[in-house]
C-alpha positions as CSV (number, residue, x, y, z in Angstrom):
1,M,117.7,226.6,-261.8
2,D,114.3,228.1,-261.0
3,T,112.8,229.0,-264.4
4,R,109.4,230.3,-263.1
5,P,108.6,233.6,-264.6
6,V,109.1,236.8,-262.6
7,V,105.8,238.3,-261.5
8,A,104.6,240.4,-264.4
9,P,104.9,243.1,-265.5
10,L,108.6,243.6,-264.7
11,S,109.3,247.3,-264.3
12,I,112.8,248.0,-265.5
13,L,114.9,251.2,-265.4
14,H,117.6,251.0,-268.1
15,L,120.6,253.2,-267.7
16,E,121.9,253.4,-271.2
17,D,123.2,256.2,-273.5
18,S,122.9,254.1,-276.7
19,L,119.5,253.8,-278.2
20,Q,120.6,250.9,-280.4
21,D,121.8,248.9,-277.3
22,H,118.5,249.8,-275.6
23,R,116.6,248.3,-278.5
24,L,118.7,245.1,-278.4
25,V,117.9,244.7,-274.7
26,C,114.2,245.1,-275.4
27,R,114.5,242.5,-278.2
28,A,116.1,240.1,-275.7
29,L,113.4,240.7,-273.2
30,D,110.7,240.0,-275.8
31,A,112.5,236.8,-276.9
32,A,112.5,235.7,-273.2
33,A,108.7,236.2,-273.1
34,F,108.9,238.7,-270.2
35,E,105.9,241.0,-269.6
36,Y,107.7,244.2,-268.8
37,S,107.8,248.0,-269.0
38,I,111.1,249.7,-269.5
39,T,112.3,253.3,-269.1
40,R,115.6,254.4,-270.5
41,V,117.7,257.2,-268.9
42,D,121.2,258.4,-269.8
43,T,121.9,261.2,-267.2
44,L,122.8,260.9,-263.5
45,N,120.2,263.4,-262.4
46,R,117.3,261.7,-264.2
47,F,118.5,258.3,-262.8
48,K,118.4,259.7,-259.3
49,E,115.0,261.3,-259.8
50,L,113.4,258.1,-261.1
51,T,115.0,255.7,-258.6
52,F,114.1,257.9,-255.6
53,A,110.5,258.1,-256.9
54,G,110.5,254.3,-256.7
55,G,108.4,251.8,-258.6
56,F,111.1,249.9,-260.4
57,D,111.7,246.2,-259.9
58,L,115.1,246.0,-261.7
59,I,117.9,248.2,-262.9
60,L,119.8,247.3,-266.1
61,A,122.9,249.5,-266.5
62,D,125.7,250.1,-268.9
63,Y,128.9,250.5,-267.0
64,R,130.4,253.6,-268.7
65,L,128.2,256.6,-269.7
66,P,129.2,260.2,-270.6
67,G,130.7,261.8,-267.4
68,F,129.9,258.9,-265.0
69,T,129.7,255.2,-264.4
70,A,127.1,252.8,-263.2
71,V,128.9,252.5,-259.9
72,D,128.5,256.3,-259.5
73,A,124.8,256.0,-260.1
74,W,124.5,253.0,-257.8
75,S,126.3,254.8,-255.0
76,L,123.5,257.4,-255.0
77,L,120.9,254.9,-253.8
78,P,120.3,254.2,-250.1
79,V,121.6,250.9,-248.9
80,N,118.4,249.2,-247.8
81,S,116.0,246.5,-249.0
82,D,114.0,249.0,-251.0
83,R,116.8,249.5,-253.4
84,P,116.0,247.4,-256.6
85,P,118.5,244.9,-257.8
86,A,120.8,245.9,-260.6
87,I,122.6,244.1,-263.4
88,L,125.5,245.5,-265.4
89,L,125.1,245.2,-269.2
90,S,128.3,246.3,-270.7
91,S,131.1,245.5,-273.0
92,A,133.4,248.2,-271.7
93,I,134.3,246.7,-268.4
94,G,136.9,244.3,-267.2
95,E,136.3,241.3,-265.0
96,A,138.0,243.0,-262.0
97,A,135.8,246.1,-262.3
98,A,132.7,243.8,-262.6
99,V,133.7,241.9,-259.4
100,S,134.3,245.2,-257.6
101,A,130.8,246.4,-258.6
102,I,129.2,243.2,-257.4
103,H,131.0,243.6,-254.0
104,L,129.3,247.0,-253.8
105,G,125.9,245.4,-254.1
106,I,125.2,245.2,-257.8
107,G,123.6,241.8,-258.5
108,D,125.3,240.5,-261.6
109,Y,127.2,241.3,-264.8
110,L,126.4,240.3,-268.3
111,H,128.3,241.1,-271.5
112,K,126.3,242.9,-274.2
113,D,127.3,240.2,-276.6
114,D,125.7,237.5,-274.5
115,L,122.1,238.9,-274.2
116,S,120.7,235.4,-274.9
117,R,121.5,234.7,-271.2
118,L,119.6,237.8,-270.0
119,K,116.5,235.9,-268.9
120,R,118.5,233.5,-266.8
121,V,120.5,236.3,-265.2
122,I,117.4,238.3,-264.4
123,L,115.7,235.3,-262.8
124,R,118.7,234.6,-260.7
125,T,119.1,238.2,-259.7
126,M,115.5,238.6,-258.7
127,E,115.5,235.4,-256.7
128,V,118.6,236.4,-254.8
129,H,117.1,239.8,-254.2
130,R,113.9,238.2,-252.8
131,A,116.0,236.0,-250.6
132,H,117.9,239.0,-249.3
133,K,114.7,240.8,-248.5
134,A,113.3,237.8,-246.7
135,K,116.5,237.6,-244.7
136,E,116.3,241.3,-243.8
137,R,112.7,240.9,-242.7
138,A,113.6,237.9,-240.6
139,D,116.5,239.7,-239.1
140,A,114.4,242.7,-238.3
141,E,111.7,240.5,-236.7
142,L,114.4,238.7,-234.7
143,A,115.8,242.1,-233.5
144,I,112.4,243.2,-232.4
145,S,111.8,239.9,-230.7
146,E,115.2,240.1,-228.9
147,K,114.4,243.7,-227.9
148,R,111.1,242.6,-226.4
149,L,112.7,239.7,-224.7
150,S,115.4,242.1,-223.2
151,E,112.6,244.5,-222.1
152,L,110.7,241.6,-220.5
153,T,113.9,240.4,-218.8
154,G,114.5,243.9,-217.4
155,Y,110.9,244.0,-216.2
156,L,111.2,240.6,-214.6
157,Q,114.4,241.6,-212.9
158,T,112.7,244.7,-211.6
159,A,109.8,242.8,-210.4
160,I,112.0,240.2,-208.7
161,E,114.0,242.9,-206.9
162,R,110.8,244.6,-205.8
163,E,109.5,241.4,-204.4
164,R,112.8,240.7,-202.7
165,A,112.7,244.1,-201.1
166,S,109.1,243.5,-199.9
167,I,110.0,240.1,-198.4
168,S,113.0,241.6,-196.8
169,R,110.9,244.3,-195.1
170,E,108.4,241.7,-193.9
171,I,111.2,239.6,-192.4
172,H,112.7,242.7,-190.7
173,D,109.4,244.1,-189.4
174,D,107.5,240.9,-188.6
175,I,109.9,237.9,-188.0
176,G,112.8,240.0,-186.9
177,G,110.6,242.1,-184.5
178,S,109.0,239.0,-183.1
179,L,112.4,237.2,-182.5
180,A,113.8,240.3,-180.8
181,A,110.7,240.6,-178.5
182,A,111.0,236.8,-177.7
183,K,114.7,237.3,-176.8
184,L,113.9,240.2,-174.5
185,D,111.2,238.1,-172.8
186,L,113.7,235.2,-172.3
187,A,116.2,237.7,-170.8
188,W,113.5,238.9,-168.4
189,I,112.6,235.3,-167.4
190,S,116.3,234.5,-167.0
191,R,116.7,237.4,-164.5
192,H,113.8,236.2,-162.4
193,E,114.4,232.5,-162.5
194,T,116.9,230.8,-160.3
195,D,116.3,227.1,-161.1
196,P,119.5,225.8,-162.9
197,A,117.5,223.4,-165.1
198,M,115.2,226.2,-166.2
199,Q,118.2,228.5,-166.8
200,A,119.7,225.9,-169.1
201,H,116.5,225.7,-171.2
202,I,116.4,229.5,-171.3
203,Q,119.9,229.7,-172.6
204,A,119.3,227.1,-175.2
205,A,116.2,229.0,-176.4
206,T,118.1,232.2,-176.4
207,D,120.9,230.7,-178.5
208,M,118.3,229.4,-181.0
209,I,116.6,232.8,-181.2
210,Q,120.0,234.4,-181.7
211,H,120.8,231.9,-184.5
212,A,117.4,232.7,-186.1
213,L,118.1,236.4,-185.9
214,G,121.5,235.8,-187.6
215,S,119.8,233.8,-190.3
216,S,117.1,236.3,-190.9
217,Q,119.8,239.1,-191.2
218,R,121.6,237.0,-193.7
219,I,118.4,236.2,-195.7
220,M,117.5,239.9,-195.6
221,M,121.0,240.8,-196.9
222,D,120.6,238.3,-199.7
223,L,117.2,239.6,-200.6
224,R,118.0,243.3,-200.5
225,P,121.7,244.2,-200.0
226,S,121.3,247.3,-197.9
227,I,125.1,247.4,-197.6
228,L,125.1,248.8,-201.1
229,D,124.2,252.1,-199.5
230,Q,127.9,252.1,-198.3
231,G,129.2,251.7,-201.9
232,L,129.9,248.9,-204.3
233,F,133.4,248.0,-202.9
234,A,132.0,247.7,-199.3
235,A,129.2,245.5,-200.5
236,V,131.4,243.2,-202.5
237,Q,133.9,243.1,-199.6
238,W,131.1,242.0,-197.2
239,L,130.0,239.4,-199.8
240,A,133.6,238.1,-200.2
241,S,134.3,237.9,-196.5
242,S,131.0,236.1,-195.8
243,F,131.7,233.7,-198.6
244,E,135.2,233.0,-197.2
245,R,133.9,232.5,-193.7
246,R,131.1,230.2,-194.9
247,T,133.1,228.0,-197.4
248,G,136.7,228.2,-196.1
249,I,137.8,229.2,-199.7
250,K,140.4,232.0,-199.6
251,T,138.9,235.1,-201.3
252,V,140.9,238.1,-202.3
253,L,139.3,241.4,-203.3
254,R,141.2,244.2,-205.1
255,A,140.1,247.5,-206.5
256,N,141.9,250.4,-208.2
257,N,139.4,252.8,-206.6
258,E,137.6,251.8,-203.4
259,E,135.4,254.9,-203.8
260,I,133.9,253.8,-207.1
261,C,130.3,254.8,-207.2
262,P,128.3,254.0,-210.3
263,N,124.5,254.5,-210.2
264,K,122.4,252.2,-208.1
265,S,121.2,250.0,-210.9
266,V,124.8,249.3,-212.0
267,Q,125.8,248.6,-208.4
268,L,123.0,246.2,-208.0
269,T,123.9,244.4,-211.2
270,A,127.6,244.1,-210.2
271,Y,126.6,242.9,-206.7
272,R,124.2,240.2,-208.1
273,T,126.9,239.1,-210.6
274,A,129.4,238.6,-207.8
275,Q,126.8,236.9,-205.7
276,E,125.8,234.4,-208.4
277,A,129.4,233.8,-209.4
278,L,130.4,233.0,-205.8
279,T,127.3,230.7,-205.5
280,N,128.5,228.8,-208.6
281,V,132.0,228.6,-207.2
282,S,130.7,227.1,-203.9
283,K,128.6,224.6,-205.7
284,H,130.8,223.5,-208.6
285,A,134.4,224.9,-208.7
286,R,136.1,222.7,-206.1
287,C,138.8,225.5,-205.8
288,S,141.1,226.9,-203.1
289,L,141.2,230.5,-204.2
290,V,138.8,233.1,-205.6
291,Q,140.0,236.5,-206.7
292,I,137.7,239.5,-207.3
293,E,139.0,242.6,-209.1
294,I,137.0,245.8,-209.5
295,S,138.1,248.6,-211.8
296,D,136.7,251.9,-213.2
297,A,139.6,252.4,-215.7
298,E,138.8,254.0,-219.0
299,N,135.3,255.0,-217.9
300,F,134.2,251.3,-217.7
301,L,133.1,249.4,-214.6
302,T,134.9,246.1,-214.8
303,M,134.4,243.3,-212.3
304,E,136.3,240.1,-212.7
305,I,135.7,237.0,-210.5
306,S,138.1,234.1,-211.1
307,D,138.8,230.8,-209.4
308,N,141.4,228.1,-209.7
309,G,138.9,225.3,-209.8
310,V,138.0,222.5,-212.2
311,G,136.4,224.8,-214.8
312,I,133.1,224.3,-216.6
313,S,132.7,222.0,-219.5
314,G,131.1,223.1,-222.8
315,E,128.3,220.6,-222.2
316,E,127.5,222.2,-218.8
317,M,127.6,225.7,-220.3
318,R,125.0,224.5,-222.9
319,K,122.7,222.8,-220.5
320,P,119.0,223.9,-221.1
321,D,118.6,224.6,-217.3
322,A,121.9,226.6,-217.0
323,F,119.9,229.8,-216.2
324,G,122.4,231.3,-213.7
325,L,124.9,232.5,-216.2
326,R,122.2,233.3,-218.8
327,G,120.4,235.4,-216.2
328,L,123.7,237.3,-215.6
329,H,124.1,237.9,-219.3
330,E,120.6,239.4,-219.5
331,R,121.0,241.4,-216.3
332,A,124.2,243.0,-217.8
333,K,122.3,244.0,-220.9
334,T,119.7,245.9,-218.8
335,V,122.4,248.4,-217.8
336,G,124.1,248.6,-221.2
337,G,126.9,246.1,-220.3
338,W,127.9,242.6,-221.2
339,L,129.2,239.5,-219.5
340,D,132.1,237.3,-220.6
341,V,132.8,233.8,-219.2
342,S,136.0,232.0,-219.9
343,T,136.7,228.5,-218.5
344,H,139.4,225.9,-218.9
345,S,139.2,222.4,-217.5
346,G,141.5,222.0,-214.6
347,I,142.5,225.7,-214.6
348,G,139.4,227.5,-213.5
349,T,136.7,229.9,-214.5
350,T,136.6,233.7,-215.0
351,V,133.5,235.8,-215.1
352,I,133.9,239.4,-216.3
353,L,131.2,242.0,-216.1
354,S,131.8,245.2,-218.2
355,V,129.6,248.3,-218.1
356,P,130.3,251.6,-219.8
357,L,130.0,254.1,-217.0
358,A,129.2,257.0,-219.3
359,A,126.1,255.1,-220.5
360,S,124.9,254.1,-217.0
361,T,123.4,257.4,-216.0
362,A,119.8,256.3,-215.8
363,V,118.6,254.9,-212.5
364,S,116.4,251.8,-212.8
365,P,113.4,251.2,-210.7
366,E,115.5,248.7,-208.7
367,A,117.4,251.7,-207.2
368,Q,114.2,252.9,-205.6
369,F,113.8,249.8,-203.4
370,K,114.1,250.7,-199.8
């Protein structure tokens, strides 16, 4: 037990209608060698006036006073860390009522016949109160830190999407334009060249350029999914068909509303979630079937991507470098949504994105990328 003295002087508000009992409490405080100041009140209005004015370190309260109880008085105080701790000092209360009062936030209970323990109870109550205040401060600082981290994540996502859009434009305008011009030149040469050996080389070069054009189109689509201009369902449908063609894994897409049209930032979040989930499937799942379901039921956008693969172990989920799913969690937060991942070894993995559509009215800077 910590017996260090409470920082003096201890400012006490004593809710007590009996002057004699008040004097007994003062005598017990004197015997405990406390440096203190004490103010006695016996009406609810005066109690409220003094507590709201502040400046008290501790409340000592009789349980039953004329016309009200200590619980009535306690309920007038705001529930925050500025509320001083309280101790019930009473002989007119049962154990059940004392426990109930403590559940409401009152620090402790001491029978008036046991005032010799007052020092110990005060020390314990003040220490617990300090610990609660420290925890509240730590929680508040953590909440601020998490908010800043979320804002930073949103900013980084925006910066990444902006950079992707810029690279996509460069590929389209520079590389794509150059490849298209080279293909036209080869076509001109092919029309004016009759040598079979030269024609074979021209055809090979044309095929390579065509392959490069296809790759650049795919890269541009990955960087900036312009197909989202046709709607979320169309974009995910293109993503699913491309995935099936590339991997050979059967991919089924269903939607309760193919015309679903959340704002651009939510569409992009849903698209990137599906994209990352399918990338993980191709790398790790070893599955034969992927199912994607999109719904706008009950004013929520819900997208579920599930596979029948090997699942993800808890150890893999906790890997320090498992940034894919963590990034999806943070991306979902930027649009007011959340991400759930359920997995079972040998059964498969399900990724569910949920976004309240009513809250997704703001258009993020990502939606401005053209």
